[in-house]
C-alpha atoms as one frame of an Amber mdcrd trajectory, in Angstrom:
protein
 -17.832  10.079  73.231 -15.384   8.469  75.664 -12.017  10.216  75.582  -9.364
   7.528  75.992  -5.630   7.656  76.562  -3.472   4.897  75.083  -0.615   3.741
  77.298   2.038   1.605  75.641   1.861   2.394  71.934   3.707  -0.618  70.610
   2.324  -2.623  67.691  -0.651  -3.895  69.696  -1.368  -0.538  71.317  -1.499
   0.978  67.838  -3.764  -1.834  66.641  -6.238  -0.956  69.387  -6.021   2.770
  68.700  -6.432   2.273  64.951  -9.545   0.155  65.453 -11.492   3.053  66.986
 -10.358   5.987  64.853 -13.779   6.083  63.202 -15.790   5.072  66.270 -18.620
   7.279  67.459 -18.325   5.832  70.972 -14.651   6.038  71.959 -11.479   7.675
  70.584  -7.835   7.961  71.609  -7.141  11.608  72.464  -3.883  11.210  74.413
  -1.023   8.737  74.592   2.253   7.970  76.295   4.922   5.296  76.156   8.427
   4.667  77.489  10.152   6.415  74.569   8.052   9.436  73.641   9.772  10.307
  70.357   8.721   6.885  69.033   5.056   7.926  69.050   5.116  11.615  68.098
   4.427  11.093  64.389   1.788   8.459  65.025  -0.025  10.687  67.527  -0.117
  13.455  64.917  -1.758  11.007  62.515  -4.532  10.119  64.948  -4.790  13.639
  66.394  -3.781  12.589  69.912  -1.802  14.610  72.427   1.485  13.150  73.691
   1.648  13.041  77.485   5.007  13.047  79.198   4.072  10.394  81.761   1.372
   8.021  82.961   0.845  10.252  85.984   0.005  13.146  83.668  -2.586  10.984
  81.928  -4.414   9.753  85.010  -4.545  13.289  86.417  -5.730  14.897  83.179
  -9.261  16.266  82.958  -9.137  15.664  79.184  -9.307  11.888  79.638 -12.175
   9.633  80.769 -10.461   6.253  80.411  -7.108   4.580  79.833  -6.237   1.745
  77.481  -3.310  -0.278  78.830  -1.095  -2.256  76.441   1.828  -2.349  78.858
   4.023  -4.992  80.544   1.815  -7.360  82.526   3.729  -6.812  85.767   2.784
  -3.107  85.621  -0.954  -3.625  85.241  -1.999  -3.684  88.898  -0.280  -0.447
  89.900  -1.483   1.256  86.711  -5.079   0.112  87.225  -5.095   1.250  90.860
  -3.640   4.645  89.923  -6.214   5.137  87.173  -9.371   4.192  89.071  -8.251
   6.242  92.058  -7.971   9.228  89.727 -11.490   8.873  88.326 -10.511   6.959
  85.168 -12.073   3.820  83.724  -9.626   1.134  82.548  -9.387  -1.190  79.566
  -6.415  -3.507  80.101  -4.927  -6.039  77.723  -4.839  -9.619  78.922  -3.613
 -10.978  81.189  -5.140  -8.493  83.586  -2.446  -9.454  86.108  -0.069 -12.373
  86.579  -1.864 -13.694  89.694  -5.484 -14.144  90.773  -4.782 -12.272  94.011
  -3.693  -9.184  92.084  -6.682  -9.498  89.732  -9.040  -9.437  92.710  -7.321
  -6.353  94.117  -7.686  -4.628  90.738 -11.400  -5.387  90.437 -12.020  -4.439
  94.084 -10.303  -1.075  93.570 -12.361  -0.409  90.444 -15.603  -1.304  92.232
 -14.707   0.846  95.237 -14.216   3.816  92.920 -17.305   3.011  90.801 -15.179
   2.565  87.681 -15.340   0.064  84.831 -12.421  -2.348  84.598 -12.495  -4.242
  81.289  -9.986  -6.887  80.246  -9.278  -7.283  76.534 -10.410 -10.687  75.278
 -11.260  -9.697  71.727 -12.262 -13.186  70.552 -15.323 -12.967  72.771 -16.591
 -10.282  70.428 -16.718 -12.243  67.189 -20.237 -13.288  66.101 -19.058 -16.838
  65.397 -17.912 -17.319  68.982 -21.120 -15.697  70.231 -22.991 -18.270  68.121
 -21.185 -21.113  69.880 -22.085 -19.686  73.284 -25.711 -19.372  72.186 -25.749
 -22.977  70.924 -24.526 -24.154  74.327 -26.786 -21.951  76.433 -29.879 -22.776
  74.357 -29.076 -26.505  74.734 -28.933 -26.925  70.956 -25.688 -28.866  71.411
 -26.869 -30.764  74.460 -24.319 -31.500  77.156 -20.770 -30.361  76.458 -18.290
 -33.224  76.597 -15.007 -31.558  75.677 -13.594 -28.231  74.497 -10.272 -27.811
  72.764  -8.346 -24.971  71.187  -5.013 -24.239  69.541  -3.482 -20.805  69.120
   0.017 -20.213  67.696   2.128 -17.367  66.321   5.836 -16.908  65.437   6.676
 -14.680  68.404   9.979 -16.463  68.871  11.231 -14.712  65.716   9.224 -11.492
  66.163  10.049 -10.384  69.701  13.160  -8.233  69.924  15.653  -9.383  72.578
  15.309  -6.064  74.416  11.499  -6.195  74.368   9.678  -6.852  77.626   7.812
  -9.629  75.800  11.121 -11.530  75.548  11.409 -11.602  79.348  10.321 -14.963
  80.767   8.999 -13.267  83.921   6.623 -11.168  81.768   5.749 -14.036  79.420
   5.521 -17.184  81.567   4.678 -20.447  79.801   5.517 -18.847  76.450   2.450
 -18.582  74.229   0.119 -18.979  77.201   0.562 -15.368  78.284  -0.057 -13.635
  74.971  -2.345 -16.152  73.265  -3.405 -19.218  75.240  -5.185 -17.070  77.774
  -7.684 -16.204  75.010  -8.678 -19.867  74.771  -8.991 -20.060  78.561 -11.388
 -17.127  78.499 -13.419 -18.676  75.683 -13.649 -21.903  77.669 -14.874 -20.035
  80.740 -17.337 -17.933  78.730 -18.839 -20.971  77.030 -18.555 -23.763  79.605
 -18.084 -22.209  83.034 -15.718 -22.865  85.906 -12.452 -24.756  85.320 -11.599
 -26.932  88.311  -8.109 -28.252  87.499  -5.199 -27.961  85.071  -2.247 -30.128
  84.125   0.335 -28.378  81.935   3.667 -29.025  80.313   6.079 -26.777  78.446
   9.050 -27.426  76.179  11.890 -25.704  74.356  12.709 -27.430  71.097  14.207
 -24.715  68.893  15.954 -23.301  71.975  16.078 -19.693  70.848  15.866 -17.219
  73.730  14.499 -17.593  77.255  10.830 -18.259  76.516   9.028 -21.593  76.526
   8.201 -22.470  72.932   5.280 -24.845  73.335   2.702 -25.254  76.087  -0.057
 -27.838  76.306  -2.719 -28.136  79.000  -5.387 -30.619  80.054  -8.371 -29.134
  81.896 -11.303 -30.454  83.914 -14.456 -28.350  84.240 -16.702 -28.153  87.279
 -19.545 -29.607  85.197 -17.516 -32.759  84.516 -16.414 -32.045  80.947 -12.784
 -31.883  79.828 -10.622 -29.508  77.847  -7.347 -29.234  75.987  -5.268 -26.193
  75.016  -2.142 -26.033  72.889  -0.153 -22.868  72.216   3.224 -22.149  70.633
   5.342 -19.069  69.911   7.597 -21.076  67.591   5.261 -21.830  64.695   3.049
 -20.144  62.103  -0.113 -18.213  62.960  -2.849 -20.756  63.627  -6.133 -20.786
  65.553  -9.040 -23.109  66.148 -11.688 -23.576  68.828 -13.853 -26.681  69.006
 -16.763 -27.762  71.214 -17.610 -31.468  71.230 -21.079 -32.110  72.624 -23.694
 -34.865  72.711 -25.624 -33.459  69.728 -22.623 -32.615  67.556 -19.376 -30.705
  67.162 -19.075 -27.002  66.387 -15.760 -25.395  65.564 -14.135 -22.164  64.458
 -11.436 -23.083  61.951  -9.824 -19.892  60.644  -7.229 -17.590  62.235  -9.590
 -14.591  61.912 -12.489 -16.650  63.359 -14.396 -16.118  60.091 -15.535 -19.704
  59.480 -17.791 -21.734  61.766 -18.537 -25.376  61.009 -21.229 -27.496  62.641
 -21.180 -31.273  62.375 -24.380 -32.619  63.967 -24.604 -36.173  65.253 -27.258
 -36.684  62.613 -27.891 -34.539  59.551 -25.946 -32.328  57.189 -22.726 -30.481
  57.996 -23.117 -26.701  57.738 -20.349 -24.159  57.238 -20.897 -20.395  57.595
 -18.482 -17.541  56.880 -18.613 -14.244  58.755 -15.766 -12.005  57.568 -14.719
  -8.377  58.080 -15.302  -8.377  61.836 -13.196  -5.909  63.839 -12.981  -7.643
  67.203 -10.806  -4.903  68.714 -13.295  -2.206  67.798 -16.120  -4.344  69.143
 -14.474  -4.855  72.534 -13.493  -1.193  72.942 -16.985  -0.037  72.000 -18.381
  -2.537  74.517 -16.078  -0.893  77.076 -17.555   2.497  76.138 -21.076   1.087
  76.414 -20.292  -0.181  79.914 -18.994   3.248  80.945 -22.159   4.855  79.564
 -24.335   2.215  81.280 -25.721   0.980  77.961 -24.784  -2.645  78.700 -22.468
  -4.463  81.129 -19.036  -5.431  79.819 -19.269  -9.120  78.830 -16.204 -10.270
  80.811 -17.455 -10.117  84.395 -15.180  -9.523  87.370 -15.812 -13.114  88.506
 -14.743 -14.445  85.112 -11.742 -12.119  85.007 -10.508 -13.289  88.408 -11.197
 -16.938  87.623  -9.359 -16.609  84.301  -6.357 -15.201  86.168  -6.539 -18.131
  88.603  -6.568 -20.653  85.728  -3.674 -18.853  84.034  -1.709 -18.935  87.297
  -2.525 -22.625  87.764  -1.203 -23.437  84.278   2.092 -21.718  85.045   2.408
 -23.484  88.428   1.492 -26.836  86.912   4.148 -26.527  84.206   6.778 -25.581
  86.766   5.878 -28.366  89.216   4.868 -30.974  86.618   1.758 -31.603  88.716
  -2.033 -31.404  88.569  -3.231 -28.123  90.091  -6.733 -27.705  91.518  -8.321
 -24.294  91.011
């Protein structure tokens, strides 16, 4: 059993901790956050010790790994501190705000022989795994285009004093908290992204964050991509691969429905519900620590994803095509 410490017990930190309460691979045994009295009751519920600081956690012999759901700008220093104190790290996306910092983080983890896992939970849904298998087995033939949309009403959910409301922590609006998931799915299914052209807009004009971001991508294999993400609309998600033999798409916000439209033949729709993607990714993290199986998001993919994310932000700022 991997003994984990949760750092940053906001709503998402609690979601992660809740997902593994009944796991036989990993549990949260310790936690800390900026305001300790905000988590005391919750920690009693999950039988976790409250630590007074992050330093206490990384130096504790009661902890094997840390789960970071903290401001993105803090990730690098927290990762380095953890791996240099013999702790494995699971960090919520984005791993860092730049590719250079992502490389430093992975290098430090490798130097200390520690697992560094970035949290892309949509990788761990069987329907997305099916799409990857259809591509890799050549069932779909050559991929022509990949597109995805991911939205949520963060504009009305984020408190003004929250770090998520800070444009420096949440560049390109929905890209930081959501769009980066689509980027990772594109990389996992179709490989290296070679360029990005992005634009952002503020229409509602509430707060400092960009409300809508759209991006055109080119892949190294010649195919194209599109990503749209907004923090000013309802929760919505889809992911679609258009290939020479047909189109396959995930069309529900919980990824439960996969639809395949072949170039010839009958359309098939399959439902796969009740999948806990957070539990799946954290148990995969535990398996990597225990050398059962490598963590699916490789260091190369993690660094490349950070480079694409950084390119999107730069492209939106400069209104220019950015090569990656």
